[in-house]
N, C-alpha and C positions, 0 to 999 in steps of 0.2 A: 505225591503218591497217596498220602492220606486222604486228600480231597477226592481223588478218583475212587478210592475204596468206599468212601461214604456215599458218593453218588451211586455206585453199583449196589450198595446195601439198600438205599432207598428204593432203587428200581426193583430189587428182589422182594422187598416188603410189599410193593404194589402188586407184583405177580402172585405172591402168596395170598394176599387178601382176595384177589380175583379167583384163584384156583380153589380156595377153601370156602368161597361163598359166604364169608363172614360179613362182608359189607354189601349193600344194595348194588344192583347191576349198573345203576347210573352214578356210582361213586366217582368214577373218573371225570364225568362231565361236571359234577358238582365241585370237585376239587379244582378243575380248570376254571370254573367261574369265580371261585375264590381267588385264585392266582391273578386272573385278568383284572378283577374289580378291586382287589385289596392289596395283594403282595406286590405286584408290578408297579402300581401307582406309588406305593410307599417307597419302593426301591428307587424310582425316578426322583421323587422328592428328596430322598436322602443323598443320592450320589451326583445328580446332574449339576447342582450348584457348584460343585468342585471343579467342573470342567472349564478350562480356559479356552476362550474363543481364539483359535489360531488357524493357520492353513490346514493343519492336520485334521481338524474337525470336519473338513470337507470330504476327506477320504471315505469314512463310513457312510456319509450321506450320498455320495455319488457312485461308488463302486457297485452297489446293488442294481442301479439303473443301467450300468454297463453290462452286467451279467444277465439281467432279465431278458433283453432281446436276444442275446446269444443262446440262452437255454431254450427259449421259445423257438428260435430258428433251428436248433438241433433236433428238437422234438418233431417239428414239421418236416425236416429233411428225412429223418428215419421213417416217419409216417408215410411219406411218398415212396421211399425206396422199398420199404417192406410191405407197403399196401395195408397199413393198419386200418381197422374199422374206425368209424367216426367216434364211437364211445371210448375206445382206447386212446385215441388222439386227444380227446377232450380231457380225459382223466390225467394224462401225463402233462398236458399244458398247464394244469392247475398245480400238480404236486411237484414237478421237477424244478420250476423256477423259485419255489418258496422254501426257504430253509427254516429249521427249528431254531430261529435266532434268539428267541426269548426263553421258552420253556427249558430247552437244553443249552442254548447259547449262553445265557447269563451265568448259570453255575459252572459251565466249562471255562468261560473267560475268567471268572473269579478264581477257579482252580489253577489255571496256568499263568495268569498275569496279575492276580490280586484284585482288590476292589478298585484300584486306580484305572483298570481297564473297563469297568462297567459303564461309565458314561459313554464311551465310544460304542459299546455294544448296544446301548439304548438308542443312540442315533441311528445305527445300522438297522435296528429292528423297527423303530417307529417311522423313520423317514424313508425306509426301503421296504422291508418285508411287509409291514402292516398296511402301508398304502397300496402295495401291489395286491395284497389279500383283499382289501376292501373294494378295490376297483376292478382289477383285471381278473382275479379269481372268480369274482361274482359275474363278470362279463362272460368269461369262458364257460362257466356253469350254465348261464342263461342260453348261450349259443348252442352248446353241444348236448345239453340234457334234453330228454324227451319229457317235457312238462305235461302233467295231467291237464285235462280240460278245466278251464277256469283259472289256471295259474298264469301269471304274467311275469315277465322279467322285471326286476326292480328298476325304478326310474332313477335318473341321475340325482334328483333331489333327495330321494330316499337313501341312496348310497352316501351322499354328502352328509345328511343328517346323522346317519349311523356312525360315520367317521368322526364328526365333530363332537358327538356325545359319548364317544368311546372313553372309558375312564383313564386308560394310560395316556391318551391324547390330552385330556383335560389336565392330568397331572403334569404332562410335559409343558403345557402353557403356563401353569401355575409356577412350576420350577424355574422357568425362564424369567417370568415377570416378578415373582415374589420369593423365590427360593433363597435360603440362607445356608451358609456352610455350617452354621451351628444354630439350630432353632432353640426357643425357650426350653428349659430342661425337661418339663413333663411332655411337651409336644415332641421333642427330639427322641425321648425314650419310647414314646408310642410309635413313632414312624420307624425307628430303627428295629424295634422288636417285631413289628409287622413285616418289615423288609427281610428280616432274618428267617422268616417262615418260607420264603420263596423257594429255596433249593430243596428242602425235604418234601414240601407239599407237591411241588411240580414234578419231581422225579417219582414220587409214589403214584401220582396221577398217570404219568407216562407208563410206568410198570403195569398199572391196572388196565391200560387200554391197548397193550401190545397184542398183535395178531401175527401168526407165523405160517399159515397155510399158503402154499403157492401151487396154483394149478399148472399142469404141464404146458398148456398152450400159452401161459403167461411168462414162461421162463425167459424168453428172449427179450421182451420189453422190460421185464423186471431187471435183467442184467444191464441193459442199456441205460435205464434210468439210474441205477445205483452207480454206475461208472461216471456218468455225467455229473451227478450230484456230489459224490464224495471225492472225485479226483479231477475231472476236467475243469469245473468251475473254480475251485480253489487254485488250481494250477494257473489258470488265466489271471486270476486276481494277483497271485504272487508275481507272475511275469510283468504285470502292469506296475507293481510296486518297484520291482528291480529296474525296469526300463526307465522310470523317472527318478530313480535313486531315492525313493521314499522309504524311510526307515523309522524305527522307534515303535513305541507302544501302539499308537493309532494304526499304523500300517499292519502290525502283527494281529491286533484284534480284528481288523477289517478282513484279513485273509482267513483267520480262524472262523469268523462268522460265515464267510463264503463256503467254508468246508462243512457246515452243519448239515445233518441229514434232513429228511423231509419234514415239513411243518405238520404238526398234528391237526391244527385248525384247518389248514389247507386240505388235508386228507378228509376231514369231516365235511368240508364244502363239496368235494368231489363225490363222496359217498352219499350225501343228502341229495345230490343231483342225479343219483343212480348211475354214475360213471365208474364202471369196473370196481365195485366195492371191495371184492376179495383181493384183487391185485393192489389196490390202494392201501388197504389195511396191512397187507404183507410188506409193502414198501415202507410204511411208517414203522412197523414193528422191527423188521430186520435192519432198517436204517439206523434206528437208535442203537441196537446192539453193535452194528458195524462201526458206528461213530465212536463207540467206546474204545475201539482199536485204532481207527484212522485219525481221530482228533489228537491223541497224544503224539502220533507220528508227525502230523502237521505242526504241532506246537514245537517239537524239537527242530524241525526244518526252519520254522520261523525264527526261533531263537538264534539259529546259526546264520540265517541269511539276512534277516531284517533287524536283528538286535544292534543296539548302539555300543 
């Protein structure tokens, strides 16, 4: 309960900073860059070496790739049934499959399952969400956006280069090859203190970037997207775990990560491509607030159904 209250307090601080105009308008983006380039790599270096390579490690690596085509298929199905315009379809193809598995996922996993759950959250995020963001979100943005003259879609080599030079990916490789459960004292203190900044900084950044306006014509796709993201996808993940009798910490973290609301970075990709910016901003904003209610509920269900 205390962890949830702290997360909510950080969120409110971000909102207050935004509403009072104390900080520059790009503060959210700057904080995001700090988290991506410093705090997340430090957290990976600190916690990933504690992960034991077992069958359970495969769960957070594979489940995102089961859910991704399901979410894409659901968006395309509703698009056909409700005759959505191309711009709306493209926006939801980017934001619905991608969860906030790091910015919100890491602090939520730590709050409900402790630091022991973080390595599984890292695997879900890096081998699932981030790869999908780097490749498929970019692809959907290129296909569905109305690019200005002179703009071209990114080449496969450019996407691959961006992926391989992404700081969390570099940290992931270093942690696998050279990571230690206990680094030399000064280095360990440095890494652990930087990793400790992840939760407060990222939640303040999320609060700073929340948007809440919903246009009347966006109400139906907004509702459909929220239901798929917060209820349908985690329910499918839970059903898979129970079907194969997978229990324990890895299974619980995997389902909770599947229950995360919309990824902020994915929303930024859709907005930058000009795909329903107001709807996307509303989904990200309300998704975070709804997640503060739905995620504790899912955590209780997971403790009851998948706990050992």
